[in-house]
C-alpha positions as a printed NumPy array, in Angstrom:
array([[  0.126,  -0.05 ,   0.134],
       [  1.333,   3.611,  -0.996],
       [  2.743,   5.317,   1.8  ],
       [  0.577,   8.644,   2.092],
       [  1.917,  10.3  ,   5.358],
       [  5.215,  12.047,   5.887],
       [  6.643,  13.513,   9.387],
       [  9.114,  16.243,   9.06 ],
       [ 11.346,  17.366,  11.908],
       [ 11.162,  21.139,  12.003],
       [ 11.871,  21.697,  15.674],
       [ 15.635,  22.493,  15.569],
       [ 17.402,  25.645,  16.871],
       [ 19.593,  26.007,  13.906],
       [ 22.697,  26.97 ,  16.006],
       [ 25.363,  26.933,  13.299],
       [ 23.014,  28.907,  11.099],
       [ 22.414,  31.599,  13.593],
       [ 25.178,  33.939,  11.803],
       [ 22.814,  34.034,   8.533],
       [ 19.429,  33.078,   9.654],
       [ 18.201,  33.974,  12.85 ],
       [ 14.604,  35.19 ,  12.698],
       [ 12.579,  32.099,  11.566],
       [ 13.113,  28.083,  12.399],
       [ 15.806,  26.566,  10.368],
       [ 13.432,  24.74 ,   7.989],
       [ 12.078,  27.956,   6.771],
       [ 15.565,  29.606,   5.982],
       [ 14.825,  31.513,   2.765],
       [ 16.258,  29.81 ,  -0.497],
       [ 16.087,  32.181,  -3.45 ],
       [ 13.414,  33.814,  -1.497],
       [ 11.28 ,  30.592,  -0.778],
       [ 11.279,  28.711,   2.754],
       [ 13.529,  25.724,   2.292],
       [ 10.551,  23.688,   3.768],
       [  8.448,  24.784,   0.824],
       [ 10.764,  22.682,  -1.508],
       [ 10.304,  19.681,   0.744],
       [  6.65 ,  19.899,   0.461],
       [  6.463,  20.295,  -3.128],
       [  8.78 ,  17.301,  -3.414],
       [  6.566,  15.125,  -1.021],
       [  3.431,  15.961,  -2.999],
       [  5.18 ,  14.765,  -6.405],
       [  5.429,  11.366,  -4.674],
       [  1.785,  11.058,  -3.547],
       [  2.129,  12.266,  -0.092],
       [ -1.209,  13.936,   0.923],
       [ -0.718,  14.483,   4.694],
       [  2.233,  16.024,   6.496],
       [  3.044,  15.932,  10.382],
       [  5.323,  18.578,  11.242],
       [  7.146,  18.185,  14.536],
       [  7.829,  21.875,  15.49 ],
       [  9.48 ,  23.521,  18.532],
       [ 11.648,  26.555,  18.274],
       [  9.827,  29.691,  16.785],
       [  7.037,  27.375,  15.765],
       [  4.42 ,  30.224,  15.671],
       [  6.299,  31.482,  12.51 ],
       [  5.955,  28.335,  10.934],
       [  2.53 ,  27.522,  11.817],
       [  1.213,  31.071,  10.915],
       [  2.961,  30.842,   7.345],
       [  1.867,  27.469,   6.313],
       [ -1.482,  27.068,   8.502],
       [ -3.177,  23.651,   7.717],
       [ -2.615,  23.425,   3.824],
       [  0.225,  23.875,   1.365],
       [ -0.323,  23.23 ,  -2.31 ],
       [ -2.944,  20.699,  -1.763],
       [ -1.089,  18.91 ,   1.192],
       [ -2.794,  18.656,   4.388],
       [ -0.662,  19.986,   7.455],
       [ -0.67 ,  19.092,  10.904],
       [  1.576,  19.955,  13.765],
       [  2.93 ,  18.622,  17.107],
       [  4.564,  21.091,  19.315],
       [  7.737,  20.203,  21.369],
       [  7.234,  22.233,  24.45 ],
       [ 10.872,  21.012,  25.378],
       [ 13.362,  19.645,  22.778],
       [ 12.7  ,  16.128,  22.145],
       [ 15.526,  15.147,  19.961],
       [ 15.136,  13.452,  16.533],
       [ 13.712,  10.418,  17.976],
       [ 11.302,  12.074,  20.517],
       [ 10.063,  14.384,  17.675],
       [  9.11 ,  11.833,  15.512],
       [  7.523,   9.858,  18.237],
       [  5.221,  12.513,  19.273],
       [  4.219,  13.013,  15.566],
       [  3.66 ,   9.186,  15.143],
       [  1.148,   9.307,  18.198],
       [ -0.903,  11.47 ,  16.075],
       [ -0.681,   9.28 ,  12.902],
       [ -3.138,   6.554,  11.908],
       [ -1.305,   5.065,   9.031],
       [  0.896,   1.945,   9.795],
       [  3.805,   3.196,   7.645],
       [  5.301,   6.726,   7.211],
       [  8.223,   8.408,   5.689],
       [ 10.317,  10.678,   8.013],
       [ 12.56 ,  13.34 ,   6.881],
       [ 14.82 ,  15.895,   8.468],
       [ 13.608,  19.471,   8.096],
       [ 17.089,  20.914,   7.181],
       [ 18.193,  18.46 ,   4.589],
       [ 17.074,  17.475,   1.062],
       [ 17.659,  14.127,  -0.452],
       [ 16.067,  13.971,  -3.945],
       [ 15.264,  10.262,  -3.862],
       [ 12.632,   8.51 ,  -5.64 ],
       [ 10.182,   7.787,  -2.853],
       [  8.319,   5.145,  -4.737],
       [ 11.393,   3.072,  -5.342],
       [ 12.575,   3.365,  -1.765],
       [  9.168,   2.085,  -0.551],
       [  9.339,  -0.903,  -3.085],
       [ 13.029,  -1.853,  -1.876],
       [ 11.464,  -1.563,   1.997],
       [  8.556,  -3.861,   1.027],
       [ 10.778,  -6.225,  -0.888],
       [ 13.078,  -6.869,   2.234],
       [  9.996,  -7.029,   4.691],
       [ 11.857,  -4.299,   6.531],
       [ 10.697,  -2.859,   9.818],
       [ 12.676,   0.259,   9.26 ],
       [ 14.542,   1.575,   6.298],
       [ 16.979,   4.247,   5.993],
       [ 18.15 ,   6.   ,   2.524],
       [ 21.742,   6.092,   2.383],
       [ 24.126,   8.413,   0.302],
       [ 27.646,   7.756,  -0.618],
       [ 30.026,  10.671,  -0.108],
       [ 33.653,  11.139,  -0.904],
       [ 34.049,  12.603,   2.667],
       [ 31.717,  11.363,   5.068],
       [ 33.5  ,  12.451,   8.004],
       [ 30.887,  15.147,   8.901],
       [ 28.092,  12.511,   9.38 ],
       [ 29.685,   8.997,  10.326],
       [ 28.944,   6.055,   8.151],
       [ 26.673,   3.088,   7.874],
       [ 27.708,  -0.271,   7.377],
       [ 25.404,  -2.876,   5.722],
       [ 25.802,  -6.498,   4.53 ],
       [ 25.221,  -7.423,   0.872],
       [ 21.536,  -7.905,   1.401],
       [ 21.246,  -4.202,   2.57 ],
       [ 20.674,  -5.109,   6.281],
       [ 22.345,  -2.436,   8.412],
       [ 25.151,  -4.198,  10.728],
       [ 26.641,  -0.844,  12.235],
       [ 26.987,   2.757,  12.671],
       [ 30.314,   4.495,  12.791],
       [ 30.872,   7.719,  14.704],
       [ 31.809,  10.881,  12.932],
       [ 35.503,  11.006,  12.392],
       [ 38.431,  13.525,  11.733],
       [ 39.531,  11.712,   8.937],
       [ 38.159,  12.563,   5.515],
       [ 37.051,   9.291,   4.132],
       [ 34.474,   7.807,   1.832],
       [ 31.404,   6.151,   2.967],
       [ 27.697,   5.861,   3.039],
       [ 25.719,   8.181,   5.369],
       [ 22.446,   8.153,   6.903],
       [ 20.825,  10.904,   4.725],
       [ 17.63 ,  11.421,   7.014],
       [ 15.018,   9.846,   5.032],
       [ 13.314,   6.987,   6.565],
       [ 10.244,   4.59 ,   6.245],
       [  9.231,   3.58 ,   9.952],
       [  6.505,   1.165,  11.129],
       [  4.239,   2.961,  13.507],
       [  3.499,   0.134,  15.974],
       [  6.944,  -1.143,  16.243],
       [  8.295,   2.158,  16.698],
       [  5.927,   2.936,  19.357],
       [  6.456,  -0.1  ,  21.032],
       [ 10.361,   0.362,  21.11 ],
       [ 10.575,   3.832,  22.29 ],
       [  9.762,   5.734,  25.306],
       [  7.045,   8.622,  25.375],
       [  7.513,  12.086,  26.065],
       [ 11.307,  11.687,  26.34 ],
       [ 14.317,  13.326,  24.707],
       [ 16.149,  10.662,  22.501],
       [ 17.978,  10.461,  19.256],
       [ 16.502,   8.079,  16.729],
       [ 20.059,   7.351,  15.256],
       [ 21.827,   6.823,  18.506],
       [ 19.219,   5.49 ,  20.963],
       [ 16.866,   3.877,  18.434],
       [ 18.439,   2.432,  15.174],
       [ 21.8  ,   1.531,  16.757],
       [ 20.345,  -0.055,  19.757],
       [ 17.725,  -1.984,  17.731],
       [ 19.917,  -3.479,  14.994],
       [ 20.392,  -6.822,  16.674],
       [ 16.667,  -7.179,  17.501],
       [ 14.76 ,  -5.653,  14.419],
       [ 15.571,  -5.978,  10.54 ],
       [ 16.59 ,  -2.426,   9.765],
       [ 17.864,  -1.959,   6.234],
       [ 19.581,   0.556,   4.393],
       [ 19.277,   1.578,   0.757],
       [ 21.981,   3.474,  -1.14 ],
       [ 20.708,   6.357,  -3.711],
       [ 22.869,   8.502,  -5.758],
       [ 20.3  ,  11.307,  -5.937],
       [ 21.157,  14.978,  -5.086],
       [ 21.75 ,  15.594,  -1.135],
       [ 22.37 ,  18.73 ,   0.659],
       [ 22.224,  19.63 ,   4.572],
       [ 21.713,  23.443,   5.021],
       [ 22.768,  23.11 ,   8.579],
       [ 26.002,  24.914,   8.148],
       [ 26.51 ,  28.35 ,   6.416],
       [ 28.551,  26.97 ,   3.522],
       [ 25.753,  24.537,   2.445],
       [ 23.177,  27.086,   2.897],
       [ 24.993,  29.232,   0.526],
       [ 25.228,  26.629,  -1.899],
       [ 21.492,  25.811,  -1.699],
       [ 21.035,  29.154,  -3.027],
       [ 22.709,  28.094,  -6.284],
       [ 21.45 ,  24.675,  -6.499],
       [ 17.789,  25.574,  -6.11 ],
       [ 17.663,  28.061,  -9.03 ],
       [ 15.043,  26.229, -10.804],
       [ 12.718,  24.348,  -8.598],
       [ 12.228,  20.781,  -9.675],
       [  8.574,  20.174,  -7.932],
       [  6.037,  22.555,  -7.971]])
């Protein structure tokens, strides 16, 4: 069954971007005059998503008053983090509002232009509980690497490193099973989906990583935010 709901993590402080963007939440940082989040929403609509749950926190009033409950035909709902809940806690809070059994989850400050239909097909073919979209980088040191077996099952996560070396990174796009995720995570608790969930559950649950060669950018640092202004000159999805 085609996934119709996506969760976007849009609650971060954007600490590293403060020098260039300080008056709006990081996912709303303007890229060629358009909030970065709008590019993401148009991309999700292109792949058949019709419902988006935004996990918001810092400056959430600005985001909610701008987007309200609908954007370009997408239905928007919000969960507000009164206290920062981390990537895991933010997704869990959104998942509690979700009725669908499987959802996409994305980071609000990065864009990975993968084919979501293919991603779901790989996920279903492997009968995966949770799937991560991976991106090979020549220098993966800023992110840390994900190691997979030949069948794409993830076997380990490697920490960030000072050494510039190639590797496959977790690019922040997931397919998550609601029931299992809620069963295996604590409510109203700050936790990291990467460190406290994926890494800890590897031995217990089938978690797979699928590599895509698609365009990837993380606007969390000023250099890449500046690069996005150039890269997003002509919007691919409207």
